[in-house]
C-alpha positions in Angstrom: 0.0 0.0 0.0 2.9 2.4 0.7 4.0 2.4 -3.0 0.7 3.9 -4.2 1.7 7.5 -3.9 4.8 6.8 -5.8 2.9 5.0 -8.4 0.5 7.9 -9.0 3.4 10.4 -8.9 5.1 8.4 -11.7 2.0 8.3 -13.8 1.3 12.0 -13.3 4.8 12.9 -14.2 4.6 11.0 -17.5 1.2 12.3 -18.4 2.2 15.9 -17.7 5.2 15.5 -20.0 3.3 14.1 -22.9 6.6 12.6 -23.9 7.5 9.5 -25.8 10.9 9.2 -24.1 12.9 10.6 -21.2 15.3 12.6 -23.3 13.1 15.6 -24.1 10.7 14.6 -26.9 7.4 16.1 -25.8 5.2 15.5 -28.8 3.8 12.0 -28.3 2.2 10.1 -25.7 4.4 7.5 -23.9 4.0 4.0 -25.2 3.3 1.0 -22.9 6.8 -0.3 -23.7 8.5 2.9 -22.8 6.5 2.9 -19.5 7.6 -0.7 -18.8 11.2 0.3 -19.4 11.2 3.6 -17.3 9.2 2.5 -14.2 10.6 -0.2 -11.9 8.8 -3.6 -11.5 7.4 -2.8 -8.0 5.8 0.5 -9.1 4.4 -1.2 -12.3 2.8 -3.9 -10.1 1.2 -1.3 -7.9 -0.1 0.6 -10.9 -1.6 -2.6 -12.4 -3.2 -3.4 -9.0 -4.9 0.1 -8.9 -6.1 -0.3 -12.4 -7.6 -3.6 -11.7 -9.3 -2.4 -8.5 -10.7 0.6 -10.3 -12.0 -1.7 -13.1 -13.6 -3.9 -10.5 -15.3 -0.9 -9.0 -13.3 -0.8 -5.9 -12.5 2.8 -4.7 -9.1 3.0 -2.9 -8.4 5.7 -0.4 -4.8 6.5 0.9 -4.2 5.9 4.6 -1.4 7.3 6.7 1.7 5.0 7.1 1.2 5.0 10.8 -2.3 3.7 10.5 -1.3 1.1 8.0 1.3 -0.1 10.4 -1.1 -0.3 13.3 -3.6 -2.3 11.2 -0.8 -4.7 10.2 0.1 -5.2 13.8 -3.3 -5.3 15.5 -5.6 -6.4 12.7 -3.6 -8.5 10.2 -6.6 -10.6 9.3 -8.7 -7.5 8.4 -8.4 -5.4 5.2 -9.4 -1.8 4.7 -13.0 -1.5 3.6 -13.8 -0.4 0.0 -17.0 1.4 -0.8 -19.6 0.6 -3.4 -19.9 2.8 -6.6 -23.4 3.8 -5.5 -22.1 5.0 -2.1 -19.3 6.9 -3.9 -21.8 8.7 -6.2 -24.2 9.5 -3.3 -24.8 13.2 -2.7 -24.3 12.5 0.9 -20.6 11.7 0.4 -19.5 14.8 2.3 -15.9 14.1 3.1 -12.7 13.6 1.1 -11.8 10.3 2.7 -14.8 8.4 4.3 -12.7 5.4 5.2 -10.6 7.0 8.1 -10.3 10.1 10.2 -8.0 11.6 12.7 -9.2 13.5 15.9 -9.0 13.7 19.7 -11.5 11.0 20.5 -10.7 10.4 24.0 -10.3 13.9 25.2 -6.6 13.9 26.1 -3.7 15.7 24.4 -2.9 12.9 22.0 -4.4 12.4 18.5 -6.4 9.3 17.6 -7.5 7.5 14.4 -10.8 5.9 13.4 -11.0 3.5 10.3 -13.3 1.3 8.5 -12.1 -2.3 8.1 -13.8 -5.3 6.6 -14.0 -8.5 8.9 -15.7 -11.4 7.2 -19.1 -10.0 6.3 -19.0 -7.1 8.7 -17.8 -3.5 8.6 -16.0 -2.7 11.8 -15.4 0.9 12.8 -12.1 0.9 14.9 -10.3 3.5 16.9 -6.7 3.5 17.6 -6.2 5.8 20.6 -2.9 7.7 21.4 -1.3 6.3 18.3 1.7 8.7 18.8 2.4 7.0 22.2 1.2 3.5 23.0 -1.7 2.9 20.6 -4.8 1.3 22.1 -7.4 -0.4 19.9 -11.1 0.2 20.7 -14.1 -0.9 18.7 -16.5 2.0 17.9 -19.3 0.1 16.1 -20.0 -2.8 13.7 -22.3 -2.8 10.8 -23.3 -5.4 8.1 -21.3 -5.3 4.9 -22.9 -5.2 1.4 -22.1 -8.1 -0.9 -21.9 -7.5 -4.7 -20.5 -10.0 -7.2 -19.1 -12.2 -4.4 -17.2 -9.3 -2.8 -18.0 -7.4 0.4 -18.2 -3.6 0.5 -19.0 -0.7 2.7 -21.8 1.7 2.1 -21.0 3.8 5.2 -18.8 6.9 5.6 -17.2 8.2 8.8 -17.0 11.9 9.6 -15.3 13.7 12.5 -17.7 15.5 14.8 -15.4 18.2 16.4 -15.4 19.0 20.1 -17.7 21.9 20.9 -19.9 21.3 18.0 -23.5 21.9 18.9 -25.7 18.9 18.5 -29.3 18.3 19.5 -29.8 16.4 22.8 -33.2 14.5 22.2 -33.7 14.1 25.9 -33.5 17.8 26.8 -34.5 19.1 23.3 -31.7 21.5 23.5 -28.4 21.9 21.5 -25.4 21.3 23.6 -21.7 21.3 22.8 -19.8 18.0 22.3 -17.4 17.4 25.2 -14.8 15.8 22.9 -14.3 14.9 19.4 -16.8 12.2 18.1 -17.2 9.9 15.2 -20.4 10.1 13.0 -21.2 7.0 10.9 -23.3 8.0 8.0 -25.4 5.4 6.2 -28.1 5.7 3.5 -30.9 6.4 5.9 -29.4 7.7 9.1 -26.4 9.3 11.0 -25.2 7.9 14.4 -22.8 9.9 16.5 -20.5 8.0 18.8 -18.7 9.4 21.7 -16.2 7.9 24.1 -17.4 7.5 27.7 -15.8 5.3 30.4 -13.3 3.8 28.0 -15.9 2.7 25.3 -17.7 4.3 22.5 -21.5 4.5 22.7 -24.2 6.4 20.6 -24.5 10.0 21.6 -28.2 9.5 22.4 -27.3 6.9 25.0 -25.0 9.2 26.9 -25.8 9.5 30.6 
C-alpha cells in the first residue's frame, strides 16, 4: 500500500510531460513499452493493481503510514473497507476520505485514528487511541457489509464531529456542545454519532 503515492506520482509525471521518451521529446504520448522500461517492477505492479481495483469498482483511499502499520500489527486478518460505486456517487458523500479520520476522540492531548475495516461480512469501525504514544485499539461500532459480485463492500462513511460542535440532545430538546471529538457513521438512511465514555464508544443519544 505504501507504494501507491509513488505510483501515482510516476503516472502523473509521465502524463504531464506528454513525452515518448525521457530525453526531451514532448510530442507524443508515452508507449506502454516505454513505461515498462522507465518504471521499476514494484511500481508497475502497484499501478496494475490500482487499475484492476478501479475496473472492478473498488475505490481506494490512501491511509497514513502510521495507520497502515497499526492495522498490520493489530488487525492482520482484516482489510481496509472499500466502498460501493453507489455509495461513492451519493450526494451524501461529504468528506474527502470516508474510510478514516483523525481526531482527539478520548479527550486527552494525543491524537487518535478511526478507520473502517472489513472483517468477514461485517464493517467494523475501529479507533486507535494515542497512536503517537502507545496505541490502544477500541471498537467503535460494527455494521453489516454489502455483498456485490461475491465481494463485500461498505456503504458507510465516517466523519469527524469536532469538540464543541452544537448537537441536538433529544432528551432535553436542547442544543449542547460536544465534550470531545466524536465519530459520525453516515449510512443511507441515518447518521449515528459515537462518543467515548468510560473507556468505550456509545451512541450520543445513549450518553448519561
